[in-house]
VMD Tcl script that draws the C-alpha trace (Angstrom):
set ca {
  {4.64 7.79 55.91}
  {2.80 8.02 59.23}
  {4.89 7.78 62.47}
  {2.57 5.61 64.46}
  {5.27 3.33 65.81}
  {8.79 3.82 67.09}
  {11.58 3.37 64.49}
  {12.81 0.39 66.45}
  {9.50 -1.35 66.29}
  {9.22 -0.89 62.47}
  {12.82 -1.96 61.91}
  {12.24 -5.17 63.98}
  {9.09 -5.93 62.02}
  {10.70 -5.21 58.60}
  {14.06 -6.87 59.49}
  {15.88 -3.65 58.45}
  {18.27 -1.37 60.12}
  {16.92 1.55 62.15}
  {18.90 3.90 59.93}
  {17.29 2.55 56.79}
  {13.74 2.79 58.34}
  {14.47 6.42 59.55}
  {15.48 7.30 55.93}
  {12.23 5.91 54.51}
  {10.08 7.57 57.15}
  {11.62 10.92 56.41}
  {11.45 10.48 52.66}
  {15.21 10.81 52.26}
  {16.79 9.88 48.88}
  {19.04 6.74 48.24}
  {16.38 4.24 49.24}
  {15.17 1.54 46.75}
  {11.46 1.32 46.07}
  {11.38 -2.27 47.30}
  {12.89 -1.17 50.59}
  {10.21 1.47 50.97}
  {7.60 -1.19 50.15}
  {8.96 -3.32 53.03}
  {8.72 -0.50 55.49}
  {5.12 0.18 54.40}
  {4.33 -3.47 54.73}
  {5.81 -3.52 58.21}
  {3.66 -0.55 59.34}
  {0.49 -2.33 57.97}
  {1.37 -5.53 59.77}
  {1.83 -3.64 62.99}
  {-1.59 -2.05 62.45}
  {-3.07 -5.49 62.06}
  {-1.37 -6.84 65.07}
  {-2.46 -3.89 67.25}
  {-6.11 -4.47 66.06}
  {-5.65 -8.14 66.96}
  {-4.60 -7.32 70.43}
  {-7.38 -4.78 70.80}
  {-10.01 -7.35 69.77}
  {-8.57 -10.33 71.66}
  {-11.37 -11.77 73.94}
  {-13.77 -8.93 73.19}
  {-17.39 -9.97 72.79}
  {-19.95 -8.42 70.43}
  {-23.70 -9.19 70.44}
  {-25.17 -8.23 67.04}
  {-28.88 -8.32 66.16}
  {-29.92 -9.22 62.61}
  {-33.41 -7.72 61.80}
  {-34.74 -8.84 58.41}
  {-38.10 -8.62 56.68}
  {-37.74 -10.99 53.66}
  {-38.88 -14.38 52.45}
  {-37.80 -17.29 54.51}
  {-35.50 -18.64 51.74}
  {-33.52 -15.41 51.71}
  {-33.38 -15.17 55.52}
  {-31.93 -18.65 55.62}
  {-29.30 -17.66 53.15}
  {-28.27 -14.66 55.28}
  {-28.23 -16.82 58.44}
  {-25.96 -19.39 56.76}
  {-23.68 -16.59 55.36}
  {-23.25 -14.94 58.75}
  {-22.73 -18.19 60.67}
  {-20.11 -19.14 58.16}
  {-18.25 -15.74 58.60}
  {-18.46 -15.46 62.39}
  {-15.22 -17.53 62.98}
  {-13.37 -15.13 60.48}
  {-14.03 -12.26 62.89}
  {-11.68 -13.75 65.45}
  {-10.05 -12.94 67.80}
  {-13.22 -11.00 68.60}
  {-16.15 -13.26 69.67}
  {-19.23 -12.31 67.85}
  {-22.72 -13.64 68.79}
  {-25.79 -13.12 66.49}
  {-29.45 -12.92 67.51}
  {-31.86 -13.29 64.62}
  {-35.17 -11.54 64.24}
  {-36.70 -12.58 60.95}
  {-40.14 -11.94 59.45}
  {-41.20 -13.18 56.02}
  {-43.58 -10.25 55.18}
  {-43.21 -6.47 55.41}
  {-44.59 -4.70 58.35}
  {-43.50 -1.12 59.50}
  {-45.12 -1.72 62.91}
  {-43.23 -4.93 63.55}
  {-39.94 -3.38 62.45}
  {-40.40 -0.50 64.77}
  {-41.41 -2.76 67.68}
  {-38.38 -5.08 67.18}
  {-35.98 -2.13 67.08}
  {-37.55 -0.67 70.20}
  {-37.14 -4.00 72.05}
  {-33.49 -4.21 71.04}
  {-32.90 -0.65 72.35}
  {-34.44 -1.61 75.66}
  {-32.41 -4.86 75.90}
  {-29.24 -3.56 74.59}
  {-26.89 -4.53 71.64}
  {-23.53 -3.77 70.25}
  {-25.15 -3.13 66.83}
  {-27.92 -4.02 64.44}
  {-27.82 -5.18 60.83}
  {-31.15 -4.18 59.34}
  {-33.34 -4.87 56.31}
  {-36.66 -3.09 56.72}
  {-39.00 -0.81 54.93}
  {-37.80 2.68 54.00}
  {-40.49 4.49 55.98}
  {-40.28 7.55 58.34}
  {-41.27 5.37 61.34}
  {-38.54 2.94 60.82}
  {-35.98 5.74 60.22}
  {-37.01 7.27 63.51}
  {-36.66 3.96 65.26}
  {-33.05 3.65 63.81}
  {-32.30 7.16 64.92}
  {-33.44 6.26 68.46}
  {-31.09 3.20 68.38}
  {-28.15 5.25 67.30}
  {-28.87 7.99 69.78}
  {-28.86 5.29 72.47}
  {-25.31 4.17 71.52}
  {-26.31 1.22 69.29}
  {-24.98 1.60 65.68}
  {-27.02 0.33 62.78}
  {-25.93 -0.91 59.41}
  {-28.68 -1.27 56.73}
  {-28.27 -4.33 54.63}
  {-29.50 -5.11 51.12}
  {-32.11 -2.28 51.25}
  {-31.12 1.12 52.59}
  {-32.89 3.73 54.77}
  {-30.74 6.70 53.75}
  {-32.62 9.36 55.73}
  {-31.85 7.51 59.00}
  {-28.72 7.88 61.23}
  {-27.50 4.40 60.25}
  {-23.70 4.36 60.09}
  {-23.43 2.64 56.67}
  {-25.30 0.76 53.97}
  {-23.94 -2.74 52.85}
  {-25.22 -3.95 49.47}
  {-25.18 -3.54 45.78}
  {-25.94 -0.45 43.75}
  {-29.50 -1.32 43.16}
  {-30.16 1.10 40.31}
  {-27.14 -0.17 38.38}
  {-28.21 -3.77 39.00}
  {-31.68 -2.93 37.66}
  {-30.14 -1.32 34.57}
  {-27.97 -4.46 34.00}
  {-31.08 -6.56 34.14}
  {-32.71 -4.22 31.66}
  {-29.82 -4.51 29.25}
  {-29.82 -8.36 29.53}
  {-33.58 -8.71 29.03}
  {-33.70 -6.30 26.05}
  {-30.64 -7.91 24.34}
  {-32.03 -11.40 24.96}
  {-35.20 -10.60 23.07}
  {-33.23 -8.96 20.20}
  {-34.60 -7.38 17.06}
  {-38.05 -8.36 15.82}
  {-39.37 -8.81 19.38}
  {-40.31 -5.16 20.10}
  {-43.85 -6.12 20.95}
  {-42.87 -8.55 23.65}
  {-43.64 -7.32 27.15}
  {-41.64 -8.11 30.27}
  {-43.13 -8.86 33.66}
  {-41.50 -7.19 36.70}
  {-42.28 -8.91 40.06}
  {-41.76 -6.97 43.29}
  {-42.34 -8.11 46.95}
  {-43.32 -4.72 48.30}
  {-42.83 -1.14 47.22}
  {-41.77 0.04 50.70}
  {-38.36 -1.51 50.21}
  {-35.97 1.05 48.78}
  {-33.88 -1.57 46.98}
  {-36.77 -2.77 44.98}
  {-37.82 0.68 43.81}
  {-34.25 1.49 42.91}
  {-33.91 -1.73 40.87}
  {-37.14 -1.11 38.96}
  {-36.14 2.48 38.17}
  {-32.80 1.32 36.78}
  {-34.48 -1.39 34.72}
  {-36.97 0.98 33.23}
  {-34.32 3.63 32.46}
  {-32.14 1.03 30.71}
  {-35.12 -0.08 28.52}
  {-35.81 3.55 27.56}
  {-32.13 4.38 26.83}
  {-31.72 1.28 24.59}
  {-34.97 1.99 22.68}
  {-33.97 5.63 22.21}
  {-30.65 4.67 20.78}
  {-32.43 2.46 18.23}
  {-35.21 4.90 17.47}
  {-38.01 2.65 18.70}
  {-40.56 2.60 21.42}
  {-39.34 1.17 24.79}
  {-40.40 -2.15 25.71}
  {-43.64 -2.49 27.70}
  {-43.38 -3.35 31.39}
  {-46.11 -5.07 33.41}
  {-45.71 -4.69 37.24}
  {-46.66 -7.09 39.89}
  {-46.31 -5.61 43.36}
  {-47.22 -6.48 47.06}
  {-46.42 -10.15 46.64}
  {-44.17 -10.31 49.75}
  {-42.10 -12.71 47.61}
  {-44.19 -15.58 48.90}
  {-44.60 -18.47 46.36}
  {-48.36 -18.91 46.78}
  {-48.96 -15.11 46.35}
  {-46.51 -14.80 43.40}
  {-48.03 -17.80 41.58}
  {-51.56 -16.43 41.67}
  {-50.46 -12.86 40.68}
  {-48.28 -14.14 37.72}
  {-51.05 -16.37 36.55}
  {-53.58 -13.49 36.54}
  {-51.05 -11.18 34.75}
  {-50.47 -13.82 31.96}
  {-54.24 -14.23 31.50}
  {-54.69 -10.50 31.17}
  {-51.74 -9.86 28.93}
  {-50.83 -12.30 26.05}
  {-47.70 -10.26 25.10}
  {-45.80 -11.07 28.30}
  {-42.81 -13.18 27.34}
  {-40.09 -12.38 29.86}
  {-39.60 -11.73 33.51}
  {-37.37 -9.56 35.66}
  {-37.82 -10.88 39.25}
  {-36.89 -8.25 41.85}
  {-38.84 -9.68 44.75}
  {-38.40 -13.39 44.39}
  {-40.78 -16.34 44.32}
  {-39.17 -17.54 41.08}
  {-40.15 -21.12 41.34}
  {-43.74 -19.91 41.57}
  {-43.35 -17.78 38.52}
  {-41.97 -20.67 36.56}
  {-45.07 -22.75 37.57}
  {-47.41 -19.99 36.60}
  {-46.01 -19.84 33.05}
  {-46.13 -23.68 32.79}
  {-49.77 -23.66 34.00}
  {-50.60 -21.10 31.38}
  {-48.92 -23.01 28.62}
  {-46.83 -19.91 27.87}
  {-43.02 -19.81 27.22}
  {-40.89 -17.54 29.16}
  {-38.13 -16.49 26.72}
  {-35.91 -14.63 29.26}
  {-35.94 -14.70 32.98}
  {-33.49 -12.65 35.02}
  {-33.56 -12.72 38.88}
  {-31.48 -11.84 41.89}
  {-29.50 -13.94 44.43}
  {-28.08 -17.42 44.23}
  {-30.35 -19.11 46.71}
  {-31.17 -22.84 46.60}
  {-34.20 -22.18 44.37}
  {-32.32 -20.16 41.89}
  {-29.40 -22.54 41.71}
  {-31.89 -25.32 40.83}
  {-33.79 -23.12 38.31}
  {-30.48 -22.13 36.62}
  {-29.46 -25.72 36.24}
  {-32.78 -26.57 34.82}
  {-32.63 -23.70 32.27}
  {-35.70 -21.96 33.78}
  {-33.70 -18.93 34.64}
  {-31.52 -17.09 32.01}
  {-29.29 -15.33 34.44}
  {-29.09 -14.32 38.09}
  {-27.58 -11.12 39.41}
  {-25.50 -12.34 42.33}
  {-23.48 -10.68 45.08}
  {-21.48 -12.32 47.83}
  {-23.64 -12.37 50.85}
  {-20.88 -13.70 53.01}
  {-18.56 -10.78 52.12}
  {-21.38 -8.42 52.81}
  {-22.31 -9.74 56.30}
  {-18.56 -9.82 57.16}
  {-18.24 -6.19 56.20}
  {-21.44 -5.34 58.03}
  {-20.04 -6.79 61.22}
  {-16.77 -5.06 60.84}
  {-18.59 -1.71 60.34}
  {-20.30 -2.25 63.60}
  {-17.11 -3.12 65.29}
  {-15.49 0.06 63.78}
  {-18.38 2.08 65.19}
  {-17.45 0.73 68.59}
  {-13.82 1.82 68.07}
  {-12.52 -1.73 67.83}
  {-11.18 -1.71 64.25}
  {-10.44 0.93 61.63}
  {-10.32 1.18 57.87}
  {-13.34 -0.82 57.00}
  {-14.33 -0.25 53.26}
  {-17.65 1.43 52.41}
  {-19.28 1.63 48.91}
  {-21.37 -0.79 46.85}
  {-20.70 -4.48 46.61}
  {-19.95 -5.91 43.09}
  {-22.64 -7.54 41.05}
  {-21.95 -10.61 39.13}
  {-24.02 -11.87 36.18}
  {-24.31 -15.66 36.68}
  {-25.50 -18.07 33.97}
  {-25.78 -21.96 34.07}
  {-22.07 -22.01 32.95}
  {-20.43 -20.05 35.71}
  {-22.31 -20.74 38.88}
  {-19.98 -20.22 41.82}
  {-19.57 -23.07 44.33}
}
mol new
graphics top color blue
foreach p $ca { graphics top sphere $p radius 0.5 }
foreach p [lrange $ca 0 end-1] q [lrange $ca 1 end] { graphics top cylinder $p $q radius 0.2 }
display resetview
């Protein structure tokens, strides 16, 4: 056990004698396991208290840079604003830079402006392009840590990525879609809608989706289910509705949807306008539209992850990069399959 504190401090925190604490710290025999656990808990409590004292009154200005449809940006803003009080005793203030369509030039310009003005850290969702990676590198070199959020830029100097394992999420969607169709529906095609192919997360999800369809088909000695792609929609309703309508007119076999890029209400309208049933529809994120569509039965399932937990972790990672906290968890966020019967509040 680490000797980060004096024996007297640990003993006072644990409510034990100094002799008992000393035996635990030095691994001597004759100490019950529950006593060892009490000493370990005391050390952890002292760590938390030290962190609280270090954070007390400290201010962090964090910039949130996102290129995503307005409905998703609104969800992220609400999640972050709900989590800011939980970061106390540190005082965290957020500045939002939202754009509803993909633009490499705008992302680079925004990051350059932040570097010029200064920031304690950036939470970023932007295209995975060399120019953006270079802008991230410039920020980090200037002492401003960057956490990529929802969609990664792994070749950059970002300090961490916060989000789901997108390839695994896409494979989960492939499994759900293929099993939902079942046997006898091998000729049914599935429509995959993307907002823009420059976002790494979307490419990873599609790759995982296609891989799952191939694996399932190979296990059953049949051809993989056919996939029809729609890209460059920016996730905007008016664009998505037109593109889905055109795809349905071109291909009478399309009977299901995996929505990676959003615009799901528009996709539902396009199927209705075409007089076509959508037999399975899997989407991402529990935004306002998707909650309503789930309740109405228009969506079969939503792959959901906790945005509040993710933005909280992103802020803590930025604080850790500044030396204010330690021990922040890295790794992928869990994905939950949500149906109309288990929608979280």
